[in-house]
N, C-alpha and C positions, 0 to 999 in steps of 0.2 A: 255660426261660422266664425264669429269674432274670436270665440274661445279656441277654436281649432287653429286659427291663424296665430294666436298667442302661443300655442303649443310649439309651433314651428319656429317662432321667434326665440323662444327659450332654448330650443335645441340648437339653433344657429349661434346663439350667444355662447353656449357651452362649447361648441365646436371651435369658435374663434379663440376662446380662452386657452384651449389646449394647443391650438396652432401658434398662438403668441408665446406660450411656454416653450414650444419647440424652437422657435426663432431666437428666443432669449437664452437658449441653452439650458433651460431648467428641466425640460421634459424628461431627459434621460436620468436625471437625479430622482425622478418620481417613480422609478420602476417598482419599488416595493408597494407603493400606493396603487399603481396600475394593475398589479397582480390580483388585486381584489376583484377586478372585473371578471376574471376567469371562474372562480367559485360562484360568483353572483349569477353567472350565466346559467348555472345548473337550475336556479330557481326562476330567474327573471328573463332569461334569453340574452342574446348578444346585443348589449347596449354599447360596447366598446367601439365597434365599427361605425355605428350610426351617430354616436355622440362624442367620442373622445379621440378617434384616430385622425391625426393631422393629414395624412395622405388621402384619407377618405374625404376630408373637408376640402382639400385642394381639388380633388376631382369634381366635387359638387360646385365649387366656385367656377371652375372651367366650364362645367355643364350649364350653369346659369348664364355665363358669357355667351356660350354657344346658342342658348335659347333666344338671345337677342337677334340672331341672324337666321336661325333655323326654326321653322314653325313646328316641325315634327321630328323628334329624335329617332335615330335608328334603333330597332329592337331585334334581338336575335330571334329567329323563328323558333317556335315552341319545340318543334321536333328536333332541332339542333341543341337548344338550351337544355333539353332533357338529359343529354349525354355530356355536353360540354361543361356543365356546372361541376362535374366530378373531377375535372382536371386539377383544381386547386387542392383537392384531397389527396390525389396521387402525388402532387408536388410536395405536400406536407409530409407524406410518408417518406419520400426520398430525402427531404431536408432533415427529417428526424434521424434517419440512418446516417446521413452525412455528418451530422453533429456528433453522433456516437463515434464515428470513425476518427473525426478530427480530435476528439478528446483522447482517444487511444494513442494517437500519434504524439500529441503534446505530452502526455504522461510518460511515454516511453522515450522521449527525446528524439523523435524522428522528423521533427519539423525542419525541412531543408530550404535551401535558397529557392528552389523551384516552387515550393509551397508558398513562400513569401511573395514570389512573383505572381502566382495564380491568385493569391488573396487580393493583391492590388488590382489585377485585371478584373476580378469579380466585382470589386467596389466601383470601378469605372463603368462596367457594363450595367450595374444596378442603377447608377445615376442616369445613364442614357435611357434605360427602360422606363424609369419613373417619369422622365420628361416626356417620353413618347406617349405613355398612357395618359398623362395629363392632357396632352393635345388631342388624343383620341376621345377624351371625355367631352370635348366640344360637340361631338356628334353622337356619342353613345354613353348612356348613363353608367357611371362607375365600372368601367371595363376591367380594371385591374382587380377590384374587389370581387367581381363576378367570377373570374376564371383563374387568376394567378396568385392571389394573396394567401399564403400559407398561415398567416396569423388569423385571418378571417376563417379559414378552414378549422383551425383549432377551436375557436369560439363557437363555430357552427356545430361541430360535433358535440361539444359539451351542452349546448343549448337545446339539443334534440329532446331532452327529458324535462325541460322546464315546465313548471306548473302555473306560471303566469305568462300569458301570451295575448296576442290580438284575437278578439272574438268577433264572430259575425252573427247577427241576429237574423236567422233565416226567415222569420215572419215579417220583418219590416224591409228586408233587402228588396230593391226594385230591379236587380240584375242589370244595372247600367254599366257595370264593369269599369267604372272610372278608377276603382282601386287597382285593377290590373294594369291600367295604362300608366298610372303615376308611380308604380313600384319600381325603384331604381335597380332592384335585384331580379326583375323579370319573373316574379312569382305570381301564379294564378291564385288570387285570393277569393274571387267571387263564387267559388264552388266549395269552399271550406267552412267548417264551423269554427275550428280553431286553427291558427297559423303556427305550425311547429316546423316549418321548413328550415333546414340548416342554413339556407341562404339569407334568411330574414335577419336584418340588422337593427330592428326596432326603431327605424327612423320615424315611424308613425305617419308617413306621408299619406298612406291609404286612409287612415283615420281622419286626417285633416281634409282629405279630398271628398270623403263620402258626403253626398248631398242630403242624406236622411239621418236626422239626429239619433244618436245612440244605436245605430245599426252596426257600426264598427267601433269597438271599444277595446281597451287594454285592461286585463284583470285576471283573476284566479280562474283557472280552467280545470285543475286537477291533472292527474297523470294518466293520459290516454295515448299510448304510443301509436295506436293504429291511425291516429289523425295526423301523424307527422308529415 
């Protein structure tokens, strides 16, 4: 268990580094470096959201604060989660179309005063939304990541074909479902051989929480889309 705790300490340290870089104003200058996370997701899955996203880290920090006062965090019912998890992919499609339209207007010189006004309004609204979801994270694990983050949707889609992922040893699994309970993305892990769910952020909380050594591990699984 000590090695598992060490794994989470390493992840938390990496998260704090990226959060400090954001606060210091260096984060945005690293865009070319951060782009590496996207092609890497094709092989290794989505490590960006679980290790490098500052807003994901903020939600986790608020979540840990909430755990000091709340014994049991709220969980979205599975029947609702099954459908609600696709909202972020719908938003991603809409944002992608919106970016295309914005580029068209810029190129053709159609950016008006109203467009500038709306841009300012959207920026203010985004700030309010981010603060709101950080507060919701006191009671609910990573709410923004789960349902609204278009960046997470992008990485999730790419990582669906990864050949390295979390593996479950069916022979040693005791079906305690502790992995299901600690997963911040509300994924059912206890009935899967390989975790290729697009929601997975490779936080490895399930691996750290598993009470049986080498039952949940991260490694090469091969390409088997049917297990997604």
